[in-house]
C-alpha positions in Angstrom: 5.7 -20.1 7.5 5.8 -16.5 6.9 3.2 -14.2 5.5 4.7 -11.2 4.0 2.6 -8.6 2.7 3.0 -5.7 0.9 0.1 -2.9 2.4 -1.3 0.1 0.1 -3.3 -1.6 -2.4 -3.3 -5.3 -0.9 -4.1 -4.7 2.8 -4.9 -1.5 2.9 -7.0 0.8 0.9 -8.2 4.2 -0.1 -10.9 5.6 -0.6 -10.6 5.2 -4.7 -11.0 1.4 -3.9 -14.1 1.0 -2.4 -15.2 -1.3 -5.0 -18.3 -3.7 -4.5 -18.9 -3.7 -1.3 -21.6 -5.6 0.3 -24.1 -4.3 2.7 -23.4 -4.8 6.1 -19.3 -4.1 5.8 -17.9 -2.4 8.7 -14.9 -0.2 7.6 -12.0 1.5 9.6 -9.8 4.3 9.2 -6.5 3.1 10.1 -4.5 6.3 9.0 -4.9 9.2 9.6 -2.3 12.7 8.2 -3.8 15.4 10.7 -7.6 15.8 9.6 -6.9 13.6 5.6 -8.3 10.3 6.3 -6.0 8.0 4.2 -6.6 4.1 4.6 -8.9 1.6 5.2 -9.7 -1.6 6.7 -12.1 -3.9 7.1 -13.4 -5.5 10.2 -13.3 -8.7 8.7 -9.3 -8.5 7.7 -8.5 -7.0 10.8 -9.4 -9.7 12.9 -8.6 -11.7 10.2 -4.7 -10.4 10.6 -4.7 -11.0 13.8 -5.1 -14.0 13.8 -2.8 -14.3 11.2 -0.3 -12.5 13.2 -0.6 -14.8 16.4 -0.4 -17.9 14.5 2.8 -17.3 12.2 5.2 -14.4 11.2 3.4 -12.0 9.5 6.2 -8.8 7.8 4.5 -5.7 6.4 6.3 -5.1 3.3 6.3 -1.4 2.0 7.4 0.6 -0.3 6.6 3.7 2.0 8.8 5.7 4.3 9.1 4.7 8.3 7.4 8.2 8.9 4.5 7.0 6.7 4.5 3.3 8.2 4.1 5.0 11.3 1.1 6.8 10.6 -0.7 3.3 10.2 -2.5 3.2 13.4 -3.3 -1.1 13.3 0.7 -1.3 13.4 1.4 0.5 16.7 -1.5 -0.4 18.7 -3.2 -3.7 17.7 -1.2 -5.6 15.4 2.3 -5.4 16.2 4.1 -7.3 14.0 8.2 -8.2 15.4 9.7 -7.6 11.9 8.4 -4.6 9.4 9.9 -3.9 6.1 9.8 -0.5 4.7 11.5 2.0 2.1 10.9 -1.0 -0.9 13.4 -2.7 1.6 15.8 0.0 2.6 15.2 -0.2 6.2 13.9 -3.4 8.8 12.4 -2.8 12.0 12.7 -5.2 14.9 10.2 -4.7 17.6 10.0 -0.9 16.4 13.8 -0.8 16.5 16.2 -0.7 13.0 17.7 -3.3 13.0 21.5 -1.5 12.4 23.4 -4.8 10.7 20.6 -4.5 7.5 21.4 -0.5 7.6 25.4 -1.2 7.6 24.7 -3.3 4.6 22.3 -0.8 3.0 25.0 2.1 3.6 28.0 0.0 2.2 25.7 -0.5 -1.4 25.6 2.6 -1.6 29.2 4.1 -1.0 29.7 1.2 -4.0 26.9 2.1 -5.8 28.2 3.3 -9.9 25.6 6.3 -10.2 25.0 8.8 -7.6 20.7 9.3 -6.7 21.9 12.7 -7.9 22.5 12.1 -11.3 19.4 10.3 -11.3 17.4 13.5 -10.2 19.3 15.7 -12.9 18.4 12.7 -16.1 14.9 13.1 -14.9 14.8 16.7 -14.6 16.3 16.4 -18.8 14.4 13.7 -20.1 10.6 14.9 -18.5 11.8 18.8 -17.7 9.7 20.2 -13.9 6.3 21.1 -14.8 5.4 17.6 -15.3 6.1 17.0 -11.6 4.4 18.5 -8.1 6.4 17.0 -5.6 9.5 14.7 -5.2 11.7 13.7 -2.5 14.6 11.6 -1.5 12.5 9.1 0.4 14.6 8.1 3.5 17.6 9.0 1.3 17.6 5.9 -0.4 15.2 6.5 -3.8 13.4 9.1 -5.3 9.4 9.6 -5.3 8.1 12.2 -7.9 4.5 13.0 -7.5 3.3 13.6 -11.4 0.7 15.2 -13.2 -0.8 11.8 -14.4 -3.3 13.5 -17.0 0.0 14.1 -18.9 2.0 10.9 -18.9 4.0 11.0 -21.7 4.7 7.8 -22.2 7.4 7.5 -24.5 9.5 9.5 -22.4 8.9 7.1 -19.0 10.1 4.7 -21.9 12.9 6.5 -22.7 13.9 6.8 -19.0 13.1 3.5 -17.6 15.2 1.9 -20.2 18.3 4.5 -19.1 18.0 3.9 -15.2 17.4 0.1 -15.5 20.9 0.8 -17.6 22.7 1.9 -14.6 21.2 -0.4 -11.9 18.4 2.0 -10.9 14.7 0.4 -11.3 11.3 2.9 -12.3 8.2 2.0 -11.1 4.6 4.1 -12.0 1.7 3.8 -9.6 -0.8 6.1 -10.2 0.8 9.5 -9.6 3.7 8.6 -7.8 6.9 7.1 -10.3 9.9 5.3 -8.0 13.1 5.6 -9.0 15.0 2.7 -6.6 18.4 1.5 -6.9 18.2 -2.2 -7.7 19.9 -3.5 -4.1 17.3 -2.3 -2.5 14.2 -4.2 -3.0 11.9 -6.3 -1.0 12.8 -9.9 -1.1 16.3 -9.1 -0.4 15.4 -7.8 2.6 12.8 -10.3 3.8 15.0 -13.0 2.3 17.6 -11.0 5.5 14.9 -11.6 8.2 13.8 -15.2 7.0 17.4 -16.4 7.5 17.5 -15.0 10.5 14.6 -16.6 11.5 15.0 -19.8 10.1 11.9 -19.8 8.6 11.8 -22.3 5.3 8.5 -21.1 3.6 7.0 -17.5 2.1 3.0 -16.7 1.3 3.2 -13.3 -0.3 1.0 -10.6 -1.8 1.4 -7.6 -3.3 -0.3 -5.7 -6.4 2.3 -3.9 -8.0 5.8 -4.4 -10.1 7.4 -3.0 -6.9 6.2 -6.4 -5.0 8.0 -8.4 -8.2 10.6 -9.5 -5.8 8.2 -10.6 -3.4 5.9 -12.5 -6.0 8.9 -14.1 -8.0 10.8 -15.7 -5.3 8.2 -16.3 -2.5 6.4 -20.0 -2.5 2.8 -19.0 -3.2 1.6 -15.5 -4.2 -1.7 -13.9 -4.0 -2.7 -10.7 -6.4 -5.0 -8.1 -6.3 -6.5 -7.5 -10.0 -6.8 -4.1 -10.0 -2.8 -3.2 -9.4 0.5 -2.8 -11.6 1.0 -6.4 -11.8 -2.3 -7.2 -13.1 -2.0 -4.3 -15.7 1.4 -5.1 -16.8 0.6 -9.2 -16.6 2.8 -10.1 -19.7 6.2 -9.2 -17.3 5.3 -11.4 -15.3 7.3 -14.9 -15.8 5.2 -17.5 -16.8 5.1 -20.5 -14.5 4.8 -18.8 -11.2 3.5 -19.8 -8.1 0.4 -17.1 -7.4 -3.3 -16.5 -7.9 -5.1 -13.8 -8.8 -7.9 -12.7 -6.2 -11.7 -12.9 -7.1 -12.2 -9.6 -5.8 -10.8 -6.4 -6.6 -10.7 -2.9 -4.0 -10.7 -3.2 -0.5 -12.1 -6.7 -0.6 -9.7 -8.1 -2.2 -7.5 -7.9 1.1 -10.2 -10.5 3.1 -10.2 -12.5 0.6 -6.2 -12.8 0.3 -6.0 -12.9 4.5 -9.3 -15.8 4.4 -6.8 -17.8 2.0 -3.6 -17.2 4.3 -5.5 -18.1 7.3 -6.9 -21.7 5.1 -3.6 -22.0 4.4 -2.1 -22.2 8.2 -4.9 -24.6 9.6 -3.9 -27.3 6.3 -0.4 -26.5 7.2 -0.7 -26.9 11.2 -3.0 -29.6 10.5 
């Protein structure tokens, strides 16, 4: 069995998701950038994830770039998954090293894609102008990440741009102050399926909170969704009848709930 989990907002959390935390809960810092404290987990979540990683195949599946993923100390020092998927599925790490076969496949897709990334950026500027953008980058040379002023979101233009992108085989996801524009061939499920087939695994349990996680939620055998994220906010976009469950807890405590449920599933599977 594979447990494939998104990270930010699903297993690891910023301070803005410190919600309804019981007294006495131990919280650990697991990521810093310079002096800035970025991400946290409860100690209970870390202990649960260690146990899960020893019993089944745990695969982090994140939109983070390679550099951003390697900042997370817990996955460098305490819990070392044999496979990790970064860059929204654009990169696969095997024991910390890039999988060359997957890299070659993605490069082939880039060469065959009908719309170059530069045109995606140009259309973005044409639609929104530059004043709305605080920062932008072409993440891992695979997809666009725009840091935006979320207090001034022009929703009509977001919908307009999303329709244009979709017609040109790119997908748009707005998550707080970050707007991602990703080619369709880069998605979390395709990368996970590649690893799943290599391992000969049959069952996938997934967890995620954003529309970038939807391919995982849709294709996994069962999934967990924290209710504080984009998937819950856009519930109408989730297919009816999909096997998933919203957690009862929100924020950082939802991570514990997901991992506790996974541990129960492993116990039942291995009984």
